[in-house]
All heavy atoms as TSV, in Angstrom:
chain	resi	resn	atom	element	x	y	z
A	1	MET	N	N	-16.146	5.758	-35.318
A	1	MET	CA	C	-14.710	5.962	-35.212
A	1	MET	C	C	-14.413	7.452	-35.249
A	1	MET	O	O	-15.173	8.223	-35.802
A	1	MET	CB	C	-13.977	5.274	-36.365
A	1	MET	CG	C	-13.989	3.757	-36.278
A	1	MET	SD	S	-13.014	3.039	-37.592
A	1	MET	CE	C	-11.414	3.126	-36.858
A	2	THR	N	N	-13.278	7.787	-34.698
A	2	THR	CA	C	-12.874	9.180	-34.750
A	2	THR	C	C	-12.174	9.467	-36.061
A	2	THR	O	O	-11.517	8.612	-36.643
A	2	THR	CB	C	-11.928	9.506	-33.577
A	2	THR	OG1	O	-10.772	8.702	-33.692
A	2	THR	CG2	C	-12.584	9.244	-32.250
A	3	ASP	N	N	-12.322	10.693	-36.502
A	3	ASP	CA	C	-11.685	11.099	-37.751
A	3	ASP	C	C	-10.243	11.504	-37.530
A	3	ASP	O	O	-9.461	11.570	-38.477
A	3	ASP	CB	C	-12.457	12.263	-38.377
A	3	ASP	CG	C	-13.850	11.824	-38.811
A	3	ASP	OD1	O	-13.997	10.630	-39.136
A	3	ASP	OD2	O	-14.762	12.665	-38.809
A	4	LYS	N	N	-9.900	11.797	-36.293
A	4	LYS	CA	C	-8.556	12.284	-35.996
A	4	LYS	C	C	-7.659	11.108	-35.605
A	4	LYS	O	O	-8.010	10.313	-34.730
A	4	LYS	CB	C	-8.640	13.278	-34.840
A	4	LYS	CG	C	-7.390	14.034	-34.586
A	4	LYS	CD	C	-7.621	15.094	-33.519
A	4	LYS	CE	C	-6.353	15.887	-33.317
A	4	LYS	NZ	N	-6.566	16.912	-32.291
A	5	PRO	N	N	-6.488	10.959	-36.234
A	5	PRO	CA	C	-5.574	9.875	-35.857
A	5	PRO	C	C	-4.962	10.142	-34.485
A	5	PRO	O	O	-4.824	11.290	-34.061
A	5	PRO	CB	C	-4.508	9.896	-36.946
A	5	PRO	CG	C	-4.558	11.258	-37.521
A	5	PRO	CD	C	-5.961	11.760	-37.340
A	6	ILE	N	N	-4.610	9.057	-33.785
A	6	ILE	CA	C	-4.002	9.210	-32.470
A	6	ILE	C	C	-2.530	8.851	-32.553
A	6	ILE	O	O	-2.113	8.039	-33.389
A	6	ILE	CB	C	-4.696	8.338	-31.404
A	6	ILE	CG1	C	-4.582	6.858	-31.770
A	6	ILE	CG2	C	-6.147	8.737	-31.252
A	6	ILE	CD1	C	-5.003	5.932	-30.666
A	7	ASN	N	N	-1.762	9.465	-31.706
A	7	ASN	CA	C	-0.334	9.190	-31.622
A	7	ASN	C	C	-0.161	7.994	-30.682
A	7	ASN	O	O	-0.449	8.077	-29.488
A	7	ASN	CB	C	0.393	10.421	-31.091
A	7	ASN	CG	C	1.891	10.254	-31.105
A	7	ASN	OD1	O	2.397	9.139	-31.040
A	7	ASN	ND2	N	2.599	11.370	-31.160
A	8	LEU	N	N	0.292	6.871	-31.205
A	8	LEU	CA	C	0.400	5.656	-30.403
A	8	LEU	C	C	1.452	5.781	-29.306
A	8	LEU	O	O	1.290	5.227	-28.224
A	8	LEU	CB	C	0.697	4.456	-31.307
A	8	LEU	CG	C	-0.412	4.116	-32.291
A	8	LEU	CD1	C	0.000	2.932	-33.153
A	8	LEU	CD2	C	-1.704	3.816	-31.578
A	9	ASN	N	N	2.540	6.499	-29.583
A	9	ASN	CA	C	3.553	6.703	-28.543
A	9	ASN	C	C	2.966	7.487	-27.379
A	9	ASN	O	O	3.204	7.161	-26.215
A	9	ASN	CB	C	4.768	7.449	-29.100
A	9	ASN	CG	C	5.777	6.517	-29.707
A	9	ASN	OD1	O	5.781	5.325	-29.405
A	9	ASN	ND2	N	6.631	7.044	-30.564
A	10	ARG	N	N	2.211	8.530	-27.688
A	10	ARG	CA	C	1.605	9.348	-26.634
A	10	ARG	C	C	0.604	8.516	-25.837
A	10	ARG	O	O	0.549	8.594	-24.610
A	10	ARG	CB	C	0.919	10.551	-27.246
A	10	ARG	CG	C	0.405	11.514	-26.191
A	10	ARG	CD	C	-0.146	12.762	-26.810
A	10	ARG	NE	N	0.920	13.467	-27.514
A	10	ARG	CZ	C	0.694	14.355	-28.479
A	10	ARG	NH1	N	-0.531	14.647	-28.847
A	10	ARG	NH2	N	1.695	14.970	-29.072
A	11	ALA	N	N	-0.176	7.688	-26.496
A	11	ALA	CA	C	-1.155	6.843	-25.815
A	11	ALA	C	C	-0.451	5.820	-24.928
A	11	ALA	O	O	-0.869	5.584	-23.786
A	11	ALA	CB	C	-2.037	6.141	-26.833
A	12	ARG	N	N	0.626	5.224	-25.419
A	12	ARG	CA	C	1.371	4.237	-24.637
A	12	ARG	C	C	1.991	4.880	-23.397
A	12	ARG	O	O	1.910	4.347	-22.289
A	12	ARG	CB	C	2.473	3.616	-25.505
A	12	ARG	CG	C	3.344	2.617	-24.775
A	12	ARG	CD	C	4.459	2.090	-25.660
A	12	ARG	NE	N	5.260	3.121	-26.298
A	12	ARG	CZ	C	6.264	3.785	-25.705
A	12	ARG	NH1	N	6.571	3.520	-24.456
A	12	ARG	NH2	N	6.941	4.700	-26.359
A	13	LYS	N	N	2.599	6.049	-23.589
A	13	LYS	CA	C	3.222	6.734	-22.451
A	13	LYS	C	C	2.173	7.202	-21.442
A	13	LYS	O	O	2.397	7.145	-20.230
A	13	LYS	CB	C	4.048	7.916	-22.950
A	13	LYS	CG	C	5.323	7.492	-23.638
A	13	LYS	CD	C	6.132	8.683	-24.091
A	13	LYS	CE	C	7.401	8.234	-24.788
A	13	LYS	NZ	N	8.227	9.369	-25.214
A	14	SER	N	N	1.037	7.635	-21.934
A	14	SER	CA	C	-0.035	8.062	-21.035
A	14	SER	C	C	-0.529	6.891	-20.194
A	14	SER	O	O	-0.765	7.028	-18.986
A	14	SER	CB	C	-1.179	8.645	-21.852
A	14	SER	OG	O	-2.264	8.936	-21.036
A	15	ARG	N	N	-0.687	5.735	-20.816
A	15	ARG	CA	C	-1.114	4.539	-20.095
A	15	ARG	C	C	-0.068	4.139	-19.059
A	15	ARG	O	O	-0.407	3.753	-17.935
A	15	ARG	CB	C	-1.339	3.407	-21.094
A	15	ARG	CG	C	-2.210	2.321	-20.565
A	15	ARG	CD	C	-2.550	1.255	-21.603
A	15	ARG	NE	N	-2.818	1.763	-22.940
A	15	ARG	CZ	C	-2.111	1.434	-24.028
A	15	ARG	NH1	N	-1.109	0.592	-23.949
A	15	ARG	NH2	N	-2.418	1.949	-25.203
A	16	ALA	N	N	1.206	4.243	-19.408
A	16	ALA	CA	C	2.281	3.893	-18.469
A	16	ALA	C	C	2.291	4.853	-17.284
A	16	ALA	O	O	2.496	4.436	-16.138
A	16	ALA	CB	C	3.627	3.905	-19.178
A	17	ARG	N	N	2.071	6.146	-17.561
A	17	ARG	CA	C	2.037	7.130	-16.466
A	17	ARG	C	C	0.879	6.845	-15.515
A	17	ARG	O	O	1.016	6.961	-14.305
A	17	ARG	CB	C	1.890	8.543	-17.026
A	17	ARG	CG	C	3.180	9.148	-17.453
A	17	ARG	CD	C	3.014	10.633	-17.763
A	17	ARG	NE	N	3.905	10.957	-18.858
A	17	ARG	CZ	C	3.540	11.130	-20.114
A	17	ARG	NH1	N	2.271	11.071	-20.461
A	17	ARG	NH2	N	4.425	11.419	-21.034
A	18	ALA	N	N	-0.257	6.468	-16.062
A	18	ALA	CA	C	-1.429	6.173	-15.232
A	18	ALA	C	C	-1.161	4.955	-14.348
A	18	ALA	O	O	-1.531	4.942	-13.165
A	18	ALA	CB	C	-2.651	5.938	-16.112
A	19	ALA	N	N	-0.495	3.936	-14.902
A	19	ALA	CA	C	-0.180	2.739	-14.111
A	19	ALA	C	C	0.809	3.082	-12.996
A	19	ALA	O	O	0.671	2.620	-11.858
A	19	ALA	CB	C	0.393	1.651	-15.008
A	20	THR	N	N	1.806	3.904	-13.310
A	20	THR	CA	C	2.793	4.307	-12.308
A	20	THR	C	C	2.135	5.114	-11.196
A	20	THR	O	O	2.430	4.918	-10.012
A	20	THR	CB	C	3.910	5.132	-12.963
A	20	THR	OG1	O	4.504	4.350	-13.991
A	20	THR	CG2	C	4.973	5.528	-11.965
A	21	LYS	N	N	1.227	6.019	-11.573
A	21	LYS	CA	C	0.519	6.835	-10.587
A	21	LYS	C	C	-0.348	5.967	-9.681
A	21	LYS	O	O	-0.395	6.170	-8.460
A	21	LYS	CB	C	-0.345	7.868	-11.321
A	21	LYS	CG	C	-1.230	8.693	-10.445
A	21	LYS	CD	C	-0.469	9.744	-9.710
A	21	LYS	CE	C	-1.441	10.706	-9.049
A	21	LYS	NZ	N	-1.167	10.892	-7.654
A	22	ALA	N	N	-0.998	4.965	-10.241
A	22	ALA	CA	C	-1.829	4.073	-9.439
A	22	ALA	C	C	-0.975	3.293	-8.443
A	22	ALA	O	O	-1.355	3.127	-7.276
A	22	ALA	CB	C	-2.596	3.118	-10.343
A	23	GLU	N	N	0.170	2.814	-8.889
A	23	GLU	CA	C	1.076	2.086	-7.997
A	23	GLU	C	C	1.602	2.996	-6.895
A	23	GLU	O	O	1.691	2.590	-5.732
A	23	GLU	CB	C	2.239	1.487	-8.782
A	23	GLU	CG	C	3.161	0.637	-7.950
A	23	GLU	CD	C	4.292	0.027	-8.756
A	23	GLU	OE1	O	4.348	0.231	-9.986
A	23	GLU	OE2	O	5.129	-0.654	-8.138
A	24	ALA	N	N	1.921	4.245	-7.242
A	24	ALA	CA	C	2.411	5.201	-6.245
A	24	ALA	C	C	1.342	5.490	-5.199
A	24	ALA	O	O	1.642	5.577	-3.997
A	24	ALA	CB	C	2.856	6.487	-6.933
A	25	ASP	N	N	0.101	5.647	-5.636
A	25	ASP	CA	C	-0.988	5.891	-4.681
A	25	ASP	C	C	-1.180	4.701	-3.748
A	25	ASP	O	O	-1.410	4.874	-2.546
A	25	ASP	CB	C	-2.287	6.186	-5.425
A	25	ASP	CG	C	-2.257	7.532	-6.136
A	25	ASP	OD1	O	-1.403	8.373	-5.791
A	25	ASP	OD2	O	-3.083	7.723	-7.058
A	26	GLU	N	N	-1.079	3.504	-4.295
A	26	GLU	CA	C	-1.212	2.299	-3.481
A	26	GLU	C	C	-0.097	2.215	-2.443
A	26	GLU	O	O	-0.331	1.901	-1.278
A	26	GLU	CB	C	-1.185	1.066	-4.380
A	26	GLU	CG	C	-1.355	-0.234	-3.649
A	26	GLU	CD	C	-1.305	-1.423	-4.592
A	26	GLU	OE1	O	-1.825	-1.318	-5.716
A	26	GLU	OE2	O	-0.743	-2.451	-4.180
A	27	ASN	N	N	1.130	2.524	-2.848
A	27	ASN	CA	C	2.256	2.485	-1.922
A	27	ASN	C	C	2.144	3.580	-0.866
A	27	ASN	O	O	2.550	3.377	0.279
A	27	ASN	CB	C	3.578	2.611	-2.675
A	27	ASN	CG	C	3.966	1.345	-3.382
A	27	ASN	OD1	O	3.503	0.267	-3.034
A	27	ASN	ND2	N	4.806	1.462	-4.386
A	28	ALA	N	N	1.605	4.725	-1.239
A	28	ALA	CA	C	1.429	5.807	-0.268
A	28	ALA	C	C	0.467	5.386	0.828
A	28	ALA	O	O	0.668	5.711	2.001
A	28	ALA	CB	C	0.932	7.068	-0.967
A	29	VAL	N	N	-0.564	4.647	0.449
A	29	VAL	CA	C	-1.517	4.171	1.449
A	29	VAL	C	C	-0.862	3.111	2.322
A	29	VAL	O	O	-1.029	3.084	3.540
A	29	VAL	CB	C	-2.788	3.610	0.765
A	29	VAL	CG1	C	-3.648	2.862	1.752
A	29	VAL	CG2	C	-3.554	4.736	0.118
A	30	ARG	N	N	-0.104	2.208	1.695
A	30	ARG	CA	C	0.473	1.095	2.431
A	30	ARG	C	C	1.648	1.525	3.319
A	30	ARG	O	O	1.747	1.121	4.468
A	30	ARG	CB	C	0.965	0.031	1.447
A	30	ARG	CG	C	1.437	-1.225	2.156
A	30	ARG	CD	C	1.953	-2.259	1.195
A	30	ARG	NE	N	0.958	-2.560	0.159
A	30	ARG	CZ	C	1.270	-3.099	-1.014
A	30	ARG	NH1	N	2.502	-3.399	-1.297
A	30	ARG	NH2	N	0.340	-3.352	-1.896
A	31	PHE	N	N	2.538	2.358	2.797
A	31	PHE	CA	C	3.765	2.666	3.522
A	31	PHE	C	C	3.831	4.101	4.028
A	31	PHE	O	O	4.780	4.460	4.719
A	31	PHE	CB	C	4.977	2.417	2.620
A	31	PHE	CG	C	5.095	0.998	2.163
A	31	PHE	CD1	C	4.888	0.670	0.839
A	31	PHE	CD2	C	5.405	-0.009	3.048
A	31	PHE	CE1	C	4.996	-0.638	0.396
A	31	PHE	CE2	C	5.515	-1.316	2.630
A	31	PHE	CZ	C	5.309	-1.634	1.302
A	32	GLY	N	N	2.874	4.924	3.710
A	32	GLY	CA	C	2.931	6.339	4.072
A	32	GLY	C	C	2.448	6.603	5.473
A	32	GLY	O	O	1.434	7.267	5.662
A	33	ARG	N	N	3.136	6.087	6.445
A	33	ARG	CA	C	2.745	6.300	7.840
A	33	ARG	C	C	3.898	6.967	8.590
A	33	ARG	O	O	5.055	6.798	8.241
A	33	ARG	CB	C	2.412	4.966	8.507
A	33	ARG	CG	C	1.248	4.269	7.828
A	33	ARG	CD	C	0.872	2.988	8.518
A	33	ARG	NE	N	1.991	2.057	8.526
A	33	ARG	CZ	C	2.128	1.073	9.397
A	33	ARG	NH1	N	1.228	0.873	10.312
A	33	ARG	NH2	N	3.163	0.270	9.318
A	34	THR	N	N	3.554	7.705	9.634
A	34	THR	CA	C	4.577	8.368	10.429
A	34	THR	C	C	5.245	7.357	11.353
A	34	THR	O	O	4.745	6.244	11.553
A	34	THR	CB	C	3.952	9.491	11.285
A	34	THR	OG1	O	3.041	8.903	12.211
A	34	THR	CG2	C	3.233	10.503	10.411
A	35	LYS	N	N	6.375	7.759	11.923
A	35	LYS	CA	C	7.081	6.877	12.851
A	35	LYS	C	C	6.216	6.562	14.067
A	35	LYS	O	O	6.239	5.449	14.579
A	35	LYS	CB	C	8.389	7.518	13.307
A	35	LYS	CG	C	9.502	7.401	12.321
A	35	LYS	CD	C	10.808	7.863	12.939
A	35	LYS	CE	C	11.938	7.678	11.954
A	35	LYS	NZ	N	13.226	8.043	12.553
A	36	ALA	N	N	5.447	7.538	14.509
A	36	ALA	CA	C	4.579	7.324	15.674
A	36	ALA	C	C	3.518	6.275	15.366
A	36	ALA	O	O	3.218	5.419	16.211
A	36	ALA	CB	C	3.931	8.638	16.084
A	37	GLN	N	N	2.961	6.310	14.170
A	37	GLN	CA	C	1.952	5.323	13.803
A	37	GLN	C	C	2.561	3.931	13.698
A	37	GLN	O	O	1.961	2.953	14.148
A	37	GLN	CB	C	1.298	5.699	12.479
A	37	GLN	CG	C	0.418	6.925	12.565
A	37	GLN	CD	C	-0.011	7.414	11.196
A	37	GLN	OE1	O	0.696	7.237	10.209
A	37	GLN	NE2	N	-1.169	8.052	11.142
A	38	VAL	N	N	3.760	3.848	13.124
A	38	VAL	CA	C	4.439	2.561	13.012
A	38	VAL	C	C	4.750	2.007	14.398
A	38	VAL	O	O	4.512	0.833	14.684
A	38	VAL	CB	C	5.730	2.702	12.170
A	38	VAL	CG1	C	6.551	1.439	12.218
A	38	VAL	CG2	C	5.385	3.057	10.731
A	39	LYS	N	N	5.267	2.858	15.282
A	39	LYS	CA	C	5.604	2.443	16.647
A	39	LYS	C	C	4.361	1.984	17.395
A	39	LYS	O	O	4.384	0.969	18.100
A	39	LYS	CB	C	6.271	3.608	17.375
A	39	LYS	CG	C	6.764	3.293	18.753
A	39	LYS	CD	C	7.943	2.384	18.719
A	39	LYS	CE	C	8.526	2.278	20.109
A	39	LYS	NZ	N	9.547	1.252	20.178
A	40	ARG	N	N	3.247	2.718	17.227
A	40	ARG	CA	C	1.995	2.343	17.892
A	40	ARG	C	C	1.521	0.973	17.410
A	40	ARG	O	O	1.122	0.135	18.218
A	40	ARG	CB	C	0.923	3.392	17.611
A	40	ARG	CG	C	-0.375	3.108	18.370
A	40	ARG	CD	C	-1.533	3.899	17.843
A	40	ARG	NE	N	-1.782	3.466	16.461
A	40	ARG	CZ	C	-2.170	4.266	15.476
A	40	ARG	NH1	N	-2.344	5.549	15.709
A	40	ARG	NH2	N	-2.376	3.806	14.260
A	41	ASP	N	N	1.600	0.741	16.105
A	41	ASP	CA	C	1.179	-0.550	15.564
A	41	ASP	C	C	2.062	-1.681	16.073
A	41	ASP	O	O	1.574	-2.775	16.375
A	41	ASP	CB	C	1.192	-0.531	14.035
A	41	ASP	CG	C	0.099	0.352	13.461
A	41	ASP	OD1	O	-0.834	0.719	14.211
A	41	ASP	OD2	O	0.183	0.681	12.259
A	42	GLU	N	N	3.365	-1.431	16.182
A	42	GLU	CA	C	4.278	-2.457	16.700
A	42	GLU	C	C	3.968	-2.778	18.153
A	42	GLU	O	O	3.948	-3.946	18.548
A	42	GLU	CB	C	5.723	-1.991	16.567
A	42	GLU	CG	C	6.238	-1.982	15.146
A	42	GLU	CD	C	7.635	-1.392	15.029
A	42	GLU	OE1	O	8.176	-0.901	16.053
A	42	GLU	OE2	O	8.172	-1.414	13.920
A	43	THR	N	N	3.711	-1.759	18.968
A	43	THR	CA	C	3.414	-2.003	20.380
A	43	THR	C	C	2.074	-2.717	20.540
A	43	THR	O	O	1.940	-3.587	21.406
A	43	THR	CB	C	3.416	-0.701	21.195
A	43	THR	OG1	O	2.506	0.227	20.627
A	43	THR	CG2	C	4.803	-0.096	21.253
A	44	GLU	N	N	1.091	-2.357	19.713
A	44	GLU	CA	C	-0.199	-3.049	19.782
A	44	GLU	C	C	-0.053	-4.517	19.390
A	44	GLU	O	O	-0.666	-5.394	20.007
A	44	GLU	CB	C	-1.217	-2.365	18.879
A	44	GLU	CG	C	-1.732	-1.049	19.419
A	44	GLU	CD	C	-2.684	-0.355	18.465
A	44	GLU	OE1	O	-2.923	-0.877	17.362
A	44	GLU	OE2	O	-3.190	0.706	18.835
A	45	ALA	N	N	0.762	-4.794	18.382
A	45	ALA	CA	C	0.975	-6.177	17.956
A	45	ALA	C	C	1.704	-6.961	19.047
A	45	ALA	O	O	1.358	-8.125	19.319
A	45	ALA	CB	C	1.767	-6.220	16.662
A	46	ALA	N	N	2.689	-6.341	19.681
A	46	ALA	CA	C	3.421	-7.013	20.752
A	46	ALA	C	C	2.495	-7.286	21.939
A	46	ALA	O	O	2.547	-8.361	22.543
A	46	ALA	CB	C	4.605	-6.164	21.186
A	47	LYS	N	N	1.644	-6.322	22.254
A	47	LYS	CA	C	0.712	-6.494	23.368
A	47	LYS	C	C	-0.269	-7.624	23.074
A	47	LYS	O	O	-0.566	-8.449	23.948
A	47	LYS	CB	C	-0.043	-5.191	23.611
A	47	LYS	CG	C	-0.995	-5.256	24.782
A	47	LYS	CD	C	-1.699	-3.926	25.002
A	47	LYS	CE	C	-2.677	-4.031	26.142
A	47	LYS	NZ	N	-3.418	-2.778	26.343
A	48	ALA	N	N	-0.754	-7.684	21.847
A	48	ALA	CA	C	-1.688	-8.744	21.466
A	48	ALA	C	C	-1.008	-10.109	21.526
A	48	ALA	O	O	-1.602	-11.085	21.999
A	48	ALA	CB	C	-2.232	-8.482	20.064
A	49	ALA	N	N	0.250	-10.186	21.091
A	49	ALA	CA	C	0.984	-11.449	21.130
A	49	ALA	C	C	1.203	-11.898	22.580
A	49	ALA	O	O	1.053	-13.080	22.902
A	49	ALA	CB	C	2.318	-11.308	20.412
A	50	ARG	N	N	1.556	-10.947	23.452
A	50	ARG	CA	C	1.737	-11.272	24.877
A	50	ARG	C	C	0.422	-11.750	25.475
A	50	ARG	O	O	0.397	-12.700	26.260
A	50	ARG	CB	C	2.237	-10.049	25.647
A	50	ARG	CG	C	3.715	-9.865	25.657
A	50	ARG	CD	C	4.176	-8.869	26.721
A	50	ARG	NE	N	3.336	-7.685	26.844
A	50	ARG	CZ	C	3.476	-6.561	26.121
A	50	ARG	NH1	N	4.414	-6.495	25.213
A	50	ARG	NH2	N	2.680	-5.550	26.307
A	51	HIS	N	N	-0.656	-11.106	25.107
A	51	HIS	CA	C	-1.974	-11.474	25.641
A	51	HIS	C	C	-2.327	-12.909	25.239
A	51	HIS	O	O	-2.795	-13.690	26.077
A	51	HIS	CB	C	-3.025	-10.496	25.120
A	51	HIS	CG	C	-4.402	-10.773	25.633
A	51	HIS	ND1	N	-4.788	-10.450	26.915
A	51	HIS	CD2	C	-5.486	-11.333	25.043
A	51	HIS	CE1	C	-6.045	-10.805	27.084
A	51	HIS	NE2	N	-6.497	-11.343	25.954
A	52	ILE	N	N	-2.072	-13.247	23.992
A	52	ILE	CA	C	-2.347	-14.611	23.516
A	52	ILE	C	C	-1.442	-15.610	24.229
A	52	ILE	O	O	-1.887	-16.669	24.678
A	52	ILE	CB	C	-2.151	-14.706	21.991
A	52	ILE	CG1	C	-3.172	-13.836	21.255
A	52	ILE	CG2	C	-2.224	-16.134	21.508
A	52	ILE	CD1	C	-4.605	-14.283	21.430
A	53	ASP	N	N	-0.149	-15.277	24.340
A	53	ASP	CA	C	0.791	-16.186	24.994
A	53	ASP	C	C	0.457	-16.392	26.470
A	53	ASP	O	O	0.614	-17.487	27.004
A	53	ASP	CB	C	2.219	-15.662	24.865
A	53	ASP	CG	C	2.753	-15.798	23.451
A	53	ASP	OD1	O	2.187	-16.593	22.675
A	53	ASP	OD2	O	3.742	-15.106	23.123
A	54	ASP	N	N	-0.014	-15.339	27.127
A	54	ASP	CA	C	-0.359	-15.454	28.552
A	54	ASP	C	C	-1.569	-16.345	28.775
A	54	ASP	O	O	-1.735	-16.908	29.860
A	54	ASP	CB	C	-0.620	-14.069	29.145
A	54	ASP	CG	C	0.657	-13.247	29.261
A	54	ASP	OD1	O	1.743	-13.826	29.159
A	54	ASP	OD2	O	0.544	-12.013	29.450
A	55	HIS	N	N	-2.417	-16.478	27.787
A	55	HIS	CA	C	-3.630	-17.258	27.958
A	55	HIS	C	C	-3.540	-18.671	27.387
A	55	HIS	O	O	-4.533	-19.385	27.359
A	55	HIS	CB	C	-4.819	-16.515	27.345
A	55	HIS	CG	C	-5.232	-15.328	28.159
A	55	HIS	ND1	N	-4.619	-14.106	28.025
A	55	HIS	CD2	C	-6.162	-15.182	29.114
A	55	HIS	CE1	C	-5.165	-13.251	28.864
A	55	HIS	NE2	N	-6.121	-13.872	29.550
A	56	LYS	N	N	-2.374	-19.055	26.946
A	56	LYS	CA	C	-2.210	-20.401	26.425
A	56	LYS	C	C	-2.177	-21.384	27.582
A	56	LYS	O	O	-1.620	-21.108	28.648
A	56	LYS	CB	C	-0.905	-20.525	25.627
A	56	LYS	CG	C	-0.997	-19.928	24.257
A	56	LYS	CD	C	0.249	-20.231	23.467
A	56	LYS	CE	C	0.145	-19.674	22.071
A	56	LYS	NZ	N	1.358	-19.856	21.310
A	57	ARG	N	N	-2.732	-22.541	27.347
A	57	ARG	CA	C	-2.718	-23.582	28.364
A	57	ARG	C	C	-1.684	-24.613	27.961
A	57	ARG	O	O	-1.710	-25.146	26.866
A	57	ARG	CB	C	-4.088	-24.243	28.460
A	57	ARG	CG	C	-5.173	-23.260	28.862
A	57	ARG	CD	C	-6.496	-23.911	28.828
A	57	ARG	NE	N	-6.734	-24.503	30.147
A	57	ARG	CZ	C	-7.744	-25.325	30.401
A	57	ARG	NH1	N	-8.567	-25.671	29.451
A	57	ARG	NH2	N	-7.912	-25.791	31.614
A	58	GLU	N	N	-0.790	-24.877	28.866
A	58	GLU	CA	C	0.268	-25.875	28.619
A	58	GLU	C	C	-0.200	-27.237	29.139
A	58	GLU	O	O	-0.647	-27.335	30.286
A	58	GLU	CB	C	1.564	-25.462	29.311
A	58	GLU	CG	C	2.144	-24.170	28.830
A	58	GLU	CD	C	2.616	-24.227	27.376
A	58	GLU	OE1	O	3.068	-25.300	26.919
A	58	GLU	OE2	O	2.487	-23.211	26.679
A	59	PRO	N	N	-0.100	-28.273	28.352
A	59	PRO	CA	C	-0.535	-29.604	28.813
A	59	PRO	C	C	0.433	-30.210	29.814
A	59	PRO	O	O	1.529	-29.897	29.969
A	59	PRO	CB	C	-0.590	-30.441	27.552
A	59	PRO	CG	C	0.122	-29.687	26.499
A	59	PRO	CD	C	0.281	-28.287	26.964
């Protein structure tokens, strides 16, 4: 054990800051894209959907 006592408020706040930072990093990865990247992804998804729809066989 350590001989020095710890401040529980400081430990709690430090843990909360670490959790907030982790969530912020996750959101930056998920939502941190430029408009051009978002537009490119939308057009690729639309193109893929059209490609699938064009190849469907109707009974």
